[in-house]
HTML snippet that shows the backbone in 3Dmol.js (N, CA, C, O; Angstrom):
<script src="https://3Dmol.org/build/3Dmol-min.js"></script>
<div id="view" style="width:600px;height:400px;position:relative"></div>
<script>
const pdb = `
ATOM      1  N   UNK A   1     -18.265  -2.984 -16.004  1.00  0.00           N
ATOM      2  CA  UNK A   1     -17.666  -1.775 -16.730  1.00  0.00           C
ATOM      3  C   UNK A   1     -18.100  -0.633 -16.126  1.00  0.00           C
ATOM      4  O   UNK A   1     -19.145  -0.558 -15.480  1.00  0.00           O
ATOM      5  N   UNK A   2     -17.215   0.395 -16.343  1.00  0.00           N
ATOM      6  CA  UNK A   2     -17.578   1.764 -15.476  1.00  0.00           C
ATOM      7  C   UNK A   2     -17.032   2.752 -16.486  1.00  0.00           C
ATOM      8  O   UNK A   2     -16.046   2.450 -17.157  1.00  0.00           O
ATOM      9  N   UNK A   3     -17.584   3.818 -16.604  1.00  0.00           N
ATOM     10  CA  UNK A   3     -17.253   4.962 -17.695  1.00  0.00           C
ATOM     11  C   UNK A   3     -16.189   5.758 -16.863  1.00  0.00           C
ATOM     12  O   UNK A   3     -16.092   5.760 -15.636  1.00  0.00           O
ATOM     13  N   UNK A   4     -15.449   6.400 -17.718  1.00  0.00           N
ATOM     14  CA  UNK A   4     -14.413   7.520 -17.352  1.00  0.00           C
ATOM     15  C   UNK A   4     -15.121   8.448 -16.571  1.00  0.00           C
ATOM     16  O   UNK A   4     -14.636   8.876 -15.523  1.00  0.00           O
ATOM     17  N   UNK A   5     -16.304   8.826 -17.011  1.00  0.00           N
ATOM     18  CA  UNK A   5     -16.855   9.991 -16.194  1.00  0.00           C
ATOM     19  C   UNK A   5     -17.275   9.590 -14.864  1.00  0.00           C
ATOM     20  O   UNK A   5     -17.228  10.459 -13.994  1.00  0.00           O
ATOM     21  N   UNK A   6     -17.760   8.190 -14.485  1.00  0.00           N
ATOM     22  CA  UNK A   6     -18.087   7.753 -13.207  1.00  0.00           C
ATOM     23  C   UNK A   6     -16.861   7.525 -12.290  1.00  0.00           C
ATOM     24  O   UNK A   6     -16.883   7.600 -11.061  1.00  0.00           O
ATOM     25  N   UNK A   7     -15.559   7.176 -13.224  1.00  0.00           N
ATOM     26  CA  UNK A   7     -14.400   7.207 -12.281  1.00  0.00           C
ATOM     27  C   UNK A   7     -14.071   8.608 -11.834  1.00  0.00           C
ATOM     28  O   UNK A   7     -13.827   8.804 -10.644  1.00  0.00           O
ATOM     29  N   UNK A   8     -14.049   9.543 -12.659  1.00  0.00           N
ATOM     30  CA  UNK A   8     -13.863  10.916 -12.154  1.00  0.00           C
ATOM     31  C   UNK A   8     -14.742  11.335 -11.065  1.00  0.00           C
ATOM     32  O   UNK A   8     -14.317  11.870 -10.041  1.00  0.00           O
ATOM     33  N   UNK A   9     -16.007  11.077 -11.304  1.00  0.00           N
ATOM     34  CA  UNK A   9     -16.973  11.538 -10.299  1.00  0.00           C
ATOM     35  C   UNK A   9     -16.681  10.979  -8.950  1.00  0.00           C
ATOM     36  O   UNK A   9     -16.737  11.690  -7.947  1.00  0.00           O
ATOM     37  N   UNK A  10     -16.330   9.552  -8.904  1.00  0.00           N
ATOM     38  CA  UNK A  10     -15.987   8.885  -7.629  1.00  0.00           C
ATOM     39  C   UNK A  10     -14.758   9.581  -7.014  1.00  0.00           C
ATOM     40  O   UNK A  10     -14.636   9.804  -5.810  1.00  0.00           O
ATOM     41  N   UNK A  11     -13.972   9.862  -7.848  1.00  0.00           N
ATOM     42  CA  UNK A  11     -12.711  10.547  -7.115  1.00  0.00           C
ATOM     43  C   UNK A  11     -13.059  11.933  -6.722  1.00  0.00           C
ATOM     44  O   UNK A  11     -12.548  12.368  -5.690  1.00  0.00           O
ATOM     45  N   UNK A  12     -13.758  12.588  -7.320  1.00  0.00           N
ATOM     46  CA  UNK A  12     -14.129  14.237  -6.993  1.00  0.00           C
ATOM     47  C   UNK A  12     -15.039  13.957  -5.699  1.00  0.00           C
ATOM     48  O   UNK A  12     -14.978  14.770  -4.776  1.00  0.00           O
ATOM     49  N   UNK A  13     -15.779  12.974  -5.608  1.00  0.00           N
ATOM     50  CA  UNK A  13     -16.561  12.919  -4.418  1.00  0.00           C
ATOM     51  C   UNK A  13     -15.756  12.683  -3.278  1.00  0.00           C
ATOM     52  O   UNK A  13     -16.237  13.071  -2.214  1.00  0.00           O
ATOM     53  N   UNK A  14     -14.553  12.093  -3.244  1.00  0.00           N
ATOM     54  CA  UNK A  14     -13.713  12.089  -2.240  1.00  0.00           C
ATOM     55  C   UNK A  14     -12.692  13.267  -1.923  1.00  0.00           C
ATOM     56  O   UNK A  14     -12.423  13.718  -0.810  1.00  0.00           O
ATOM     57  N   UNK A  15     -12.193  13.657  -3.139  1.00  0.00           N
ATOM     58  CA  UNK A  15     -11.255  14.771  -3.170  1.00  0.00           C
ATOM     59  C   UNK A  15     -11.892  15.982  -3.965  1.00  0.00           C
ATOM     60  O   UNK A  15     -11.519  16.113  -5.131  1.00  0.00           O
ATOM     61  N   UNK A  16     -12.760  16.828  -3.488  1.00  0.00           N
ATOM     62  CA  UNK A  16     -13.456  17.815  -4.301  1.00  0.00           C
ATOM     63  C   UNK A  16     -12.648  18.700  -5.087  1.00  0.00           C
ATOM     64  O   UNK A  16     -13.123  19.106  -6.148  1.00  0.00           O
ATOM     65  N   UNK A  17     -11.456  19.078  -4.722  1.00  0.00           N
ATOM     66  CA  UNK A  17     -10.637  19.874  -5.316  1.00  0.00           C
ATOM     67  C   UNK A  17      -9.682  19.491  -6.390  1.00  0.00           C
ATOM     68  O   UNK A  17      -8.913  20.226  -7.009  1.00  0.00           O
ATOM     69  N   UNK A  18      -9.899  17.997  -6.518  1.00  0.00           N
ATOM     70  CA  UNK A  18      -9.126  17.228  -7.433  1.00  0.00           C
ATOM     71  C   UNK A  18      -9.165  17.880  -9.025  1.00  0.00           C
ATOM     72  O   UNK A  18     -10.107  18.595  -9.365  1.00  0.00           O
ATOM     73  N   UNK A  19      -8.228  17.607  -9.802  1.00  0.00           N
ATOM     74  CA  UNK A  19      -8.266  17.740 -11.048  1.00  0.00           C
ATOM     75  C   UNK A  19      -8.033  16.410 -11.644  1.00  0.00           C
ATOM     76  O   UNK A  19      -6.961  15.891 -11.333  1.00  0.00           O
ATOM     77  N   UNK A  20      -8.834  15.727 -12.458  1.00  0.00           N
ATOM     78  CA  UNK A  20      -8.680  14.348 -12.697  1.00  0.00           C
ATOM     79  C   UNK A  20      -8.864  14.228 -14.196  1.00  0.00           C
ATOM     80  O   UNK A  20      -9.716  14.800 -14.876  1.00  0.00           O
ATOM     81  N   UNK A  21      -7.793  13.270 -14.654  1.00  0.00           N
ATOM     82  CA  UNK A  21      -7.840  12.874 -16.161  1.00  0.00           C
ATOM     83  C   UNK A  21      -7.822  11.491 -16.081  1.00  0.00           C
ATOM     84  O   UNK A  21      -6.908  10.842 -15.572  1.00  0.00           O
ATOM     85  N   UNK A  22      -8.953  10.980 -16.643  1.00  0.00           N
ATOM     86  CA  UNK A  22      -9.122   9.554 -16.809  1.00  0.00           C
ATOM     87  C   UNK A  22      -9.068   8.958 -18.151  1.00  0.00           C
ATOM     88  O   UNK A  22      -9.814   9.364 -19.042  1.00  0.00           O
ATOM     89  N   UNK A  23      -8.058   7.833 -18.369  1.00  0.00           N
ATOM     90  CA  UNK A  23      -7.981   7.405 -19.684  1.00  0.00           C
ATOM     91  C   UNK A  23      -8.233   5.872 -19.727  1.00  0.00           C
ATOM     92  O   UNK A  23      -7.690   5.105 -18.932  1.00  0.00           O
ATOM     93  N   UNK A  24      -9.015   5.506 -20.617  1.00  0.00           N
ATOM     94  CA  UNK A  24      -9.509   4.159 -20.823  1.00  0.00           C
ATOM     95  C   UNK A  24      -8.328   3.420 -21.686  1.00  0.00           C
ATOM     96  O   UNK A  24      -8.068   3.668 -22.864  1.00  0.00           O
ATOM     97  N   UNK A  25      -7.693   2.495 -20.884  1.00  0.00           N
ATOM     98  CA  UNK A  25      -6.617   2.092 -21.645  1.00  0.00           C
ATOM     99  C   UNK A  25      -6.729   0.990 -22.774  1.00  0.00           C
ATOM    100  O   UNK A  25      -5.875   0.829 -23.646  1.00  0.00           O
ATOM    101  N   UNK A  26      -7.754   0.339 -22.663  1.00  0.00           N
ATOM    102  CA  UNK A  26      -8.164  -0.623 -23.737  1.00  0.00           C
ATOM    103  C   UNK A  26      -9.500  -0.574 -24.447  1.00  0.00           C
ATOM    104  O   UNK A  26      -9.893  -1.405 -25.266  1.00  0.00           O
ATOM    105  N   UNK A  27     -10.182   0.556 -24.012  1.00  0.00           N
ATOM    106  CA  UNK A  27     -11.642   0.721 -24.636  1.00  0.00           C
ATOM    107  C   UNK A  27     -12.649  -0.131 -24.134  1.00  0.00           C
ATOM    108  O   UNK A  27     -13.793  -0.059 -24.585  1.00  0.00           O
ATOM    109  N   UNK A  28     -12.299  -1.039 -23.125  1.00  0.00           N
ATOM    110  CA  UNK A  28     -13.263  -1.894 -22.499  1.00  0.00           C
ATOM    111  C   UNK A  28     -13.996  -1.324 -21.256  1.00  0.00           C
ATOM    112  O   UNK A  28     -14.990  -1.897 -20.810  1.00  0.00           O
ATOM    113  N   UNK A  29     -13.503  -0.200 -20.704  1.00  0.00           N
ATOM    114  CA  UNK A  29     -14.214   0.201 -19.661  1.00  0.00           C
ATOM    115  C   UNK A  29     -13.825  -0.338 -18.391  1.00  0.00           C
ATOM    116  O   UNK A  29     -14.555  -0.236 -17.406  1.00  0.00           O
ATOM    117  N   UNK A  30     -12.479  -1.026 -18.363  1.00  0.00           N
ATOM    118  CA  UNK A  30     -12.145  -1.765 -16.936  1.00  0.00           C
ATOM    119  C   UNK A  30     -10.792  -1.566 -16.779  1.00  0.00           C
ATOM    120  O   UNK A  30     -10.297  -2.040 -15.756  1.00  0.00           O
ATOM    121  N   UNK A  31      -9.945  -0.872 -17.687  1.00  0.00           N
ATOM    122  CA  UNK A  31      -8.580  -0.796 -17.369  1.00  0.00           C
ATOM    123  C   UNK A  31      -8.407   0.787 -17.576  1.00  0.00           C
ATOM    124  O   UNK A  31      -8.772   1.364 -18.600  1.00  0.00           O
ATOM    125  N   UNK A  32      -7.847   1.372 -16.555  1.00  0.00           N
ATOM    126  CA  UNK A  32      -7.820   2.798 -16.692  1.00  0.00           C
ATOM    127  C   UNK A  32      -6.489   3.373 -16.288  1.00  0.00           C
ATOM    128  O   UNK A  32      -5.774   2.714 -15.532  1.00  0.00           O
ATOM    129  N   UNK A  33      -6.130   4.457 -16.696  1.00  0.00           N
ATOM    130  CA  UNK A  33      -4.868   5.063 -15.988  1.00  0.00           C
ATOM    131  C   UNK A  33      -5.462   6.392 -15.581  1.00  0.00           C
ATOM    132  O   UNK A  33      -6.274   6.875 -16.370  1.00  0.00           O
ATOM    133  N   UNK A  34      -5.203   7.020 -14.540  1.00  0.00           N
ATOM    134  CA  UNK A  34      -5.947   8.012 -13.830  1.00  0.00           C
ATOM    135  C   UNK A  34      -4.751   9.118 -13.411  1.00  0.00           C
ATOM    136  O   UNK A  34      -3.711   8.742 -12.869  1.00  0.00           O
ATOM    137  N   UNK A  35      -4.948  10.135 -13.640  1.00  0.00           N
ATOM    138  CA  UNK A  35      -3.956  11.323 -13.239  1.00  0.00           C
ATOM    139  C   UNK A  35      -4.779  12.172 -12.291  1.00  0.00           C
ATOM    140  O   UNK A  35      -5.771  12.726 -12.764  1.00  0.00           O
ATOM    141  N   UNK A  36      -4.509  12.330 -11.101  1.00  0.00           N
ATOM    142  CA  UNK A  36      -5.066  13.246 -10.180  1.00  0.00           C
ATOM    143  C   UNK A  36      -4.262  14.328  -9.504  1.00  0.00           C
ATOM    144  O   UNK A  36      -3.289  13.943  -8.856  1.00  0.00           O
ATOM    145  N   UNK A  37      -4.522  15.656  -9.553  1.00  0.00           N
ATOM    146  CA  UNK A  37      -3.918  16.663  -9.040  1.00  0.00           C
ATOM    147  C   UNK A  37      -4.771  17.213  -7.934  1.00  0.00           C
ATOM    148  O   UNK A  37      -5.913  17.618  -8.155  1.00  0.00           O
ATOM    149  N   UNK A  38      -4.192  17.228  -6.685  1.00  0.00           N
ATOM    150  CA  UNK A  38      -5.037  17.661  -5.645  1.00  0.00           C
ATOM    151  C   UNK A  38      -4.041  18.130  -4.273  1.00  0.00           C
ATOM    152  O   UNK A  38      -3.013  17.541  -3.941  1.00  0.00           O
ATOM    153  N   UNK A  39      -4.534  19.140  -3.697  1.00  0.00           N
ATOM    154  CA  UNK A  39      -3.948  19.796  -2.757  1.00  0.00           C
ATOM    155  C   UNK A  39      -3.993  18.803  -1.489  1.00  0.00           C
ATOM    156  O   UNK A  39      -3.104  18.850  -0.639  1.00  0.00           O
ATOM    157  N   UNK A  40      -4.844  18.092  -1.420  1.00  0.00           N
ATOM    158  CA  UNK A  40      -4.927  17.072  -0.335  1.00  0.00           C
ATOM    159  C   UNK A  40      -3.780  16.080  -0.350  1.00  0.00           C
ATOM    160  O   UNK A  40      -3.659  15.284   0.581  1.00  0.00           O
ATOM    161  N   UNK A  41      -2.973  16.097  -1.322  1.00  0.00           N
ATOM    162  CA  UNK A  41      -1.850  15.167  -1.517  1.00  0.00           C
ATOM    163  C   UNK A  41      -0.488  15.709  -0.765  1.00  0.00           C
ATOM    164  O   UNK A  41       0.539  15.070  -0.538  1.00  0.00           O
ATOM    165  N   UNK A  42      -0.793  17.098  -0.444  1.00  0.00           N
ATOM    166  CA  UNK A  42       0.295  17.592   0.292  1.00  0.00           C
ATOM    167  C   UNK A  42       0.854  16.880   1.665  1.00  0.00           C
ATOM    168  O   UNK A  42       0.155  16.344   2.525  1.00  0.00           O
ATOM    169  N   UNK A  43       2.062  16.984   1.661  1.00  0.00           N
ATOM    170  CA  UNK A  43       2.566  16.163   3.029  1.00  0.00           C
ATOM    171  C   UNK A  43       2.294  14.695   2.965  1.00  0.00           C
ATOM    172  O   UNK A  43       2.590  14.089   3.995  1.00  0.00           O
ATOM    173  N   UNK A  44       1.886  14.114   2.160  1.00  0.00           N
ATOM    174  CA  UNK A  44       1.595  12.659   2.126  1.00  0.00           C
ATOM    175  C   UNK A  44       2.593  12.019   0.947  1.00  0.00           C
ATOM    176  O   UNK A  44       2.827  12.568  -0.130  1.00  0.00           O
ATOM    177  N   UNK A  45       3.080  10.851   1.352  1.00  0.00           N
ATOM    178  CA  UNK A  45       3.770  10.140   0.525  1.00  0.00           C
ATOM    179  C   UNK A  45       3.054   9.501  -0.618  1.00  0.00           C
ATOM    180  O   UNK A  45       1.824   9.539  -0.650  1.00  0.00           O
ATOM    181  N   UNK A  46       3.803   8.866  -1.641  1.00  0.00           N
ATOM    182  CA  UNK A  46       3.146   8.367  -2.745  1.00  0.00           C
ATOM    183  C   UNK A  46       2.097   7.346  -2.651  1.00  0.00           C
ATOM    184  O   UNK A  46       1.090   7.298  -3.358  1.00  0.00           O
ATOM    185  N   UNK A  47       2.499   6.346  -1.496  1.00  0.00           N
ATOM    186  CA  UNK A  47       1.536   5.214  -1.305  1.00  0.00           C
ATOM    187  C   UNK A  47       0.287   5.935  -0.577  1.00  0.00           C
ATOM    188  O   UNK A  47      -0.837   5.695  -1.019  1.00  0.00           O
ATOM    189  N   UNK A  48       0.431   6.763   0.465  1.00  0.00           N
ATOM    190  CA  UNK A  48      -0.605   7.448   1.064  1.00  0.00           C
ATOM    191  C   UNK A  48      -1.585   8.173  -0.083  1.00  0.00           C
ATOM    192  O   UNK A  48      -2.812   8.133  -0.001  1.00  0.00           O
ATOM    193  N   UNK A  49      -0.934   8.771  -1.052  1.00  0.00           N
ATOM    194  CA  UNK A  49      -1.788   9.497  -2.141  1.00  0.00           C
ATOM    195  C   UNK A  49      -2.491   8.432  -2.895  1.00  0.00           C
ATOM    196  O   UNK A  49      -3.696   8.575  -3.099  1.00  0.00           O
ATOM    197  N   UNK A  50      -1.892   7.409  -3.320  1.00  0.00           N
ATOM    198  CA  UNK A  50      -2.609   6.229  -3.877  1.00  0.00           C
ATOM    199  C   UNK A  50      -3.618   5.608  -2.998  1.00  0.00           C
ATOM    200  O   UNK A  50      -4.623   5.086  -3.480  1.00  0.00           O
ATOM    201  N   UNK A  51      -3.420   5.639  -1.876  1.00  0.00           N
ATOM    202  CA  UNK A  51      -4.337   4.789  -0.946  1.00  0.00           C
ATOM    203  C   UNK A  51      -5.754   5.848  -0.896  1.00  0.00           C
ATOM    204  O   UNK A  51      -6.896   5.400  -0.799  1.00  0.00           O
ATOM    205  N   UNK A  52      -5.487   7.052  -0.965  1.00  0.00           N
ATOM    206  CA  UNK A  52      -6.894   7.969  -1.192  1.00  0.00           C
ATOM    207  C   UNK A  52      -7.607   7.586  -2.446  1.00  0.00           C
ATOM    208  O   UNK A  52      -8.826   7.436  -2.529  1.00  0.00           O
ATOM    209  N   UNK A  53      -6.781   7.446  -3.373  1.00  0.00           N
ATOM    210  CA  UNK A  53      -7.692   7.057  -4.744  1.00  0.00           C
ATOM    211  C   UNK A  53      -8.281   5.916  -4.575  1.00  0.00           C
ATOM    212  O   UNK A  53      -9.507   5.934  -4.685  1.00  0.00           O
ATOM    213  N   UNK A  54      -7.635   4.647  -4.273  1.00  0.00           N
ATOM    214  CA  UNK A  54      -8.184   3.637  -3.992  1.00  0.00           C
ATOM    215  C   UNK A  54      -9.319   3.464  -3.026  1.00  0.00           C
ATOM    216  O   UNK A  54     -10.172   2.589  -3.176  1.00  0.00           O
ATOM    217  N   UNK A  55      -9.311   4.335  -2.011  1.00  0.00           N
ATOM    218  CA  UNK A  55     -10.528   4.262  -1.173  1.00  0.00           C
ATOM    219  C   UNK A  55     -11.663   4.941  -1.889  1.00  0.00           C
ATOM    220  O   UNK A  55     -12.826   4.612  -1.655  1.00  0.00           O
ATOM    221  N   UNK A  56     -11.350   5.894  -2.770  1.00  0.00           N
ATOM    222  CA  UNK A  56     -12.274   6.556  -3.438  1.00  0.00           C
ATOM    223  C   UNK A  56     -12.891   5.641  -4.544  1.00  0.00           C
ATOM    224  O   UNK A  56     -14.064   5.838  -4.860  1.00  0.00           O
ATOM    225  N   UNK A  57     -12.183   4.668  -5.140  1.00  0.00           N
ATOM    226  CA  UNK A  57     -12.629   3.807  -6.119  1.00  0.00           C
ATOM    227  C   UNK A  57     -12.992   2.337  -5.522  1.00  0.00           C
ATOM    228  O   UNK A  57     -13.096   1.360  -6.263  1.00  0.00           O
ATOM    229  N   UNK A  58     -13.157   2.276  -4.237  1.00  0.00           N
ATOM    230  CA  UNK A  58     -12.984   0.979  -3.504  1.00  0.00           C
ATOM    231  C   UNK A  58     -14.399   0.132  -4.109  1.00  0.00           C
ATOM    232  O   UNK A  58     -14.344  -1.054  -4.435  1.00  0.00           O
ATOM    233  N   UNK A  59     -15.374   0.778  -4.173  1.00  0.00           N
ATOM    234  CA  UNK A  59     -16.400   0.056  -4.607  1.00  0.00           C
ATOM    235  C   UNK A  59     -16.251  -0.546  -6.105  1.00  0.00           C
ATOM    236  O   UNK A  59     -16.415  -1.744  -6.335  1.00  0.00           O
ATOM    237  N   UNK A  60     -15.946   0.337  -7.026  1.00  0.00           N
ATOM    238  CA  UNK A  60     -15.723  -0.221  -8.318  1.00  0.00           C
ATOM    239  C   UNK A  60     -14.548  -1.313  -8.418  1.00  0.00           C
ATOM    240  O   UNK A  60     -14.654  -2.181  -9.284  1.00  0.00           O
ATOM    241  N   UNK A  61     -13.473  -1.305  -7.599  1.00  0.00           N
ATOM    242  CA  UNK A  61     -12.529  -2.178  -7.470  1.00  0.00           C
ATOM    243  C   UNK A  61     -12.846  -3.580  -6.940  1.00  0.00           C
ATOM    244  O   UNK A  61     -12.389  -4.644  -7.358  1.00  0.00           O
ATOM    245  N   UNK A  62     -13.767  -3.370  -5.882  1.00  0.00           N
ATOM    246  CA  UNK A  62     -14.118  -4.568  -5.198  1.00  0.00           C
ATOM    247  C   UNK A  62     -15.189  -5.485  -5.969  1.00  0.00           C
ATOM    248  O   UNK A  62     -15.241  -6.701  -5.786  1.00  0.00           O
ATOM    249  N   UNK A  63     -16.038  -4.794  -6.846  1.00  0.00           N
ATOM    250  CA  UNK A  63     -16.891  -5.670  -7.625  1.00  0.00           C
ATOM    251  C   UNK A  63     -16.386  -5.788  -9.075  1.00  0.00           C
ATOM    252  O   UNK A  63     -17.100  -6.040 -10.047  1.00  0.00           O
ATOM    253  N   UNK A  64     -14.953  -5.555  -9.089  1.00  0.00           N
ATOM    254  CA  UNK A  64     -14.421  -5.795 -10.571  1.00  0.00           C
ATOM    255  C   UNK A  64     -14.846  -5.078 -11.631  1.00  0.00           C
ATOM    256  O   UNK A  64     -14.681  -5.522 -12.767  1.00  0.00           O
ATOM    257  N   UNK A  65     -15.499  -3.778 -11.390  1.00  0.00           N
ATOM    258  CA  UNK A  65     -15.851  -2.957 -12.437  1.00  0.00           C
ATOM    259  C   UNK A  65     -14.523  -2.400 -13.018  1.00  0.00           C
ATOM    260  O   UNK A  65     -14.381  -2.153 -14.216  1.00  0.00           O
ATOM    261  N   UNK A  66     -13.660  -2.239 -12.175  1.00  0.00           N
ATOM    262  CA  UNK A  66     -12.262  -1.773 -12.633  1.00  0.00           C
ATOM    263  C   UNK A  66     -11.215  -2.881 -12.295  1.00  0.00           C
ATOM    264  O   UNK A  66     -10.963  -3.142 -11.119  1.00  0.00           O
ATOM    265  N   UNK A  67     -10.627  -3.510 -13.293  1.00  0.00           N
ATOM    266  CA  UNK A  67      -9.647  -4.693 -13.055  1.00  0.00           C
ATOM    267  C   UNK A  67      -8.273  -4.131 -13.072  1.00  0.00           C
ATOM    268  O   UNK A  67      -7.405  -4.741 -12.449  1.00  0.00           O
ATOM    269  N   UNK A  68      -7.960  -3.008 -13.729  1.00  0.00           N
ATOM    270  CA  UNK A  68      -6.532  -2.473 -13.493  1.00  0.00           C
ATOM    271  C   UNK A  68      -6.479  -0.922 -13.477  1.00  0.00           C
ATOM    272  O   UNK A  68      -7.198  -0.287 -14.249  1.00  0.00           O
ATOM    273  N   UNK A  69      -5.795  -0.419 -12.771  1.00  0.00           N
ATOM    274  CA  UNK A  69      -5.720   0.952 -12.484  1.00  0.00           C
ATOM    275  C   UNK A  69      -4.295   1.576 -12.169  1.00  0.00           C
ATOM    276  O   UNK A  69      -3.699   1.329 -11.121  1.00  0.00           O
ATOM    277  N   UNK A  70      -3.817   2.380 -13.134  1.00  0.00           N
ATOM    278  CA  UNK A  70      -2.437   2.939 -13.276  1.00  0.00           C
ATOM    279  C   UNK A  70      -2.834   4.325 -12.714  1.00  0.00           C
ATOM    280  O   UNK A  70      -3.739   5.026 -13.168  1.00  0.00           O
ATOM    281  N   UNK A  71      -2.005   4.637 -11.626  1.00  0.00           N
ATOM    282  CA  UNK A  71      -2.185   5.926 -11.100  1.00  0.00           C
ATOM    283  C   UNK A  71      -1.053   6.915 -11.077  1.00  0.00           C
ATOM    284  O   UNK A  71       0.079   6.535 -10.778  1.00  0.00           O
ATOM    285  N   UNK A  72      -1.288   8.075 -11.356  1.00  0.00           N
ATOM    286  CA  UNK A  72      -0.289   9.237 -11.217  1.00  0.00           C
ATOM    287  C   UNK A  72      -0.932  10.240 -10.474  1.00  0.00           C
ATOM    288  O   UNK A  72      -1.962  10.766 -10.895  1.00  0.00           O
ATOM    289  N   UNK A  73      -0.299  10.622  -9.164  1.00  0.00           N
ATOM    290  CA  UNK A  73      -0.845  11.607  -8.447  1.00  0.00           C
ATOM    291  C   UNK A  73       0.308  12.704  -8.109  1.00  0.00           C
ATOM    292  O   UNK A  73       1.496  12.417  -7.957  1.00  0.00           O
ATOM    293  N   UNK A  74      -0.225  13.961  -8.020  1.00  0.00           N
ATOM    294  CA  UNK A  74       0.570  15.252  -7.958  1.00  0.00           C
ATOM    295  C   UNK A  74      -0.094  16.107  -6.955  1.00  0.00           C
ATOM    296  O   UNK A  74      -1.321  16.102  -6.858  1.00  0.00           O
ATOM    297  N   UNK A  75       0.677  16.862  -6.180  1.00  0.00           N
ATOM    298  CA  UNK A  75       0.236  18.193  -5.596  1.00  0.00           C
ATOM    299  C   UNK A  75       0.000  19.153  -6.740  1.00  0.00           C
ATOM    300  O   UNK A  75       0.361  18.878  -7.885  1.00  0.00           O
ATOM    301  N   UNK A  76      -0.560  20.187  -6.449  1.00  0.00           N
ATOM    302  CA  UNK A  76      -0.627  21.232  -7.467  1.00  0.00           C
ATOM    303  C   UNK A  76       0.741  21.820  -7.766  1.00  0.00           C
ATOM    304  O   UNK A  76       0.910  22.299  -8.887  1.00  0.00           O
ATOM    305  N   UNK A  77       1.762  21.837  -6.862  1.00  0.00           N
ATOM    306  CA  UNK A  77       3.074  22.382  -6.932  1.00  0.00           C
ATOM    307  C   UNK A  77       3.820  21.424  -7.819  1.00  0.00           C
ATOM    308  O   UNK A  77       4.455  21.858  -8.780  1.00  0.00           O
ATOM    309  N   UNK A  78       3.771  20.127  -7.537  1.00  0.00           N
ATOM    310  CA  UNK A  78       4.538  19.099  -8.162  1.00  0.00           C
ATOM    311  C   UNK A  78       3.984  18.888  -9.630  1.00  0.00           C
ATOM    312  O   UNK A  78       4.707  18.553 -10.568  1.00  0.00           O
ATOM    313  N   UNK A  79       2.609  19.123  -9.729  1.00  0.00           N
ATOM    314  CA  UNK A  79       2.131  18.953 -11.228  1.00  0.00           C
ATOM    315  C   UNK A  79       2.713  20.249 -11.924  1.00  0.00           C
ATOM    316  O   UNK A  79       3.091  20.045 -13.078  1.00  0.00           O
ATOM    317  N   UNK A  80       2.853  21.466 -11.481  1.00  0.00           N
ATOM    318  CA  UNK A  80       3.401  22.549 -12.092  1.00  0.00           C
ATOM    319  C   UNK A  80       4.866  22.203 -12.662  1.00  0.00           C
ATOM    320  O   UNK A  80       5.335  22.380 -13.787  1.00  0.00           O
ATOM    321  N   UNK A  81       5.420  21.654 -11.507  1.00  0.00           N
ATOM    322  CA  UNK A  81       7.121  21.321 -12.078  1.00  0.00           C
ATOM    323  C   UNK A  81       6.963  20.308 -13.052  1.00  0.00           C
ATOM    324  O   UNK A  81       7.637  20.444 -14.073  1.00  0.00           O
ATOM    325  N   UNK A  82       6.244  19.349 -12.968  1.00  0.00           N
ATOM    326  CA  UNK A  82       6.197  18.142 -13.943  1.00  0.00           C
ATOM    327  C   UNK A  82       5.605  18.853 -15.488  1.00  0.00           C
ATOM    328  O   UNK A  82       6.130  18.562 -16.562  1.00  0.00           O
ATOM    329  N   UNK A  83       4.678  19.616 -15.389  1.00  0.00           N
ATOM    330  CA  UNK A  83       4.070  20.134 -16.478  1.00  0.00           C
ATOM    331  C   UNK A  83       5.277  21.128 -17.233  1.00  0.00           C
ATOM    332  O   UNK A  83       5.461  21.132 -18.450  1.00  0.00           O
ATOM    333  N   UNK A  84       5.906  21.806 -16.436  1.00  0.00           N
ATOM    334  CA  UNK A  84       7.129  22.731 -16.953  1.00  0.00           C
ATOM    335  C   UNK A  84       8.251  22.042 -17.504  1.00  0.00           C
ATOM    336  O   UNK A  84       8.958  22.641 -18.313  1.00  0.00           O
ATOM    337  N   UNK A  85       8.533  20.773 -17.152  1.00  0.00           N
ATOM    338  CA  UNK A  85       9.659  20.137 -17.707  1.00  0.00           C
ATOM    339  C   UNK A  85       9.341  19.327 -18.837  1.00  0.00           C
ATOM    340  O   UNK A  85      10.231  18.711 -19.425  1.00  0.00           O
TER     341      UNK A  85
END
`;
const viewer = $3Dmol.createViewer("view");
viewer.addModel(pdb, "pdb");
viewer.setStyle({}, {cartoon: {color: "spectrum"}});
viewer.zoomTo();
viewer.render();
</script>
């Protein structure tokens, strides 16, 4: 089990400019939905963006602290477009 705050800290350690929202989907501390907004996603495809997040959470994923992870990733520009619609 891992806390939402730990998930956020692990992502911010790799993507310091990231805005991170972590939602525990089951209350059990191992199924999360994470929304990340970072300028480091600019010019990258969705798979590459998600690979950055998986790399940041590699340790928690490999030791089964996180069993399921739903990702939403945005650049600051795409986030503004999404938030406005």
